[in-house]
C-alpha positions as CSV (number, residue, x, y, z in Angstrom):
1,X,0.0,0.0,0.0
2,X,1.2,3.5,-0.8
3,X,-0.8,6.7,-0.6
4,X,-0.4,10.1,-2.2
5,X,-2.2,13.4,-1.8
6,X,-3.0,14.9,-5.2
7,X,-1.6,18.3,-5.7
8,X,-4.2,21.0,-6.7
9,X,-7.2,19.0,-5.7
10,X,-8.2,21.0,-2.6
11,X,-10.9,23.5,-2.8
12,X,-12.4,25.7,-0.1
13,X,-12.6,23.8,3.2
14,X,-11.9,20.4,1.6
15,X,-8.4,19.0,1.9
16,X,-6.4,17.6,-1.0
17,X,-7.7,14.2,-2.2
18,X,-5.7,11.4,-0.7
19,X,-5.4,8.2,-2.8
20,X,-3.9,5.1,-1.3
21,X,-3.2,2.3,-3.8
22,X,-2.4,-1.4,-3.5
23,X,0.6,-2.3,-5.6
24,X,2.3,-5.5,-6.6
25,X,6.0,-6.3,-6.2
26,X,6.5,-5.1,-9.8
27,X,5.0,-1.7,-8.7
28,X,1.8,-2.2,-10.7
29,X,-1.3,-0.6,-9.0
30,X,-4.1,-3.1,-8.7
31,X,-6.6,-0.9,-6.9
32,X,-7.0,2.6,-5.6
33,X,-9.5,4.4,-3.4
34,X,-10.0,8.0,-2.3
35,X,-9.9,8.4,1.4
36,X,-13.0,10.3,2.6
37,X,-12.5,13.7,4.3
38,X,-12.1,13.6,8.1
39,X,-10.5,10.2,8.1
40,X,-7.1,8.7,7.2
41,X,-5.7,5.8,5.1
42,X,-5.3,3.6,8.1
43,X,-9.0,3.4,8.6
44,X,-9.5,2.7,4.9
45,X,-6.6,0.2,4.5
46,X,-8.7,-3.0,4.1
47,X,-11.4,-1.7,1.7
48,X,-9.4,-1.7,-1.6
49,X,-8.2,-5.2,-0.8
50,X,-11.6,-6.8,-0.1
51,X,-12.1,-8.1,-3.7
52,X,-8.8,-10.2,-3.5
53,X,-8.4,-13.5,-1.7
54,X,-5.3,-12.9,0.3
55,X,-5.5,-16.1,2.4
56,X,-2.0,-17.2,3.3
57,X,-0.3,-14.1,1.8
58,X,2.3,-12.4,4.0
């Protein structure tokens, strides 16, 4: 998982969009999700990974 805040995406009282992405060892993004305002990527960590069966993966 890696997250970036997008430059220039803030407006008014809204902070910049924060987009964590799940990436493979080859650095290919497999999923990405915008973190809702007033929260952080830690609370949203599992949501983008739900579609994948990660049983036994370390």
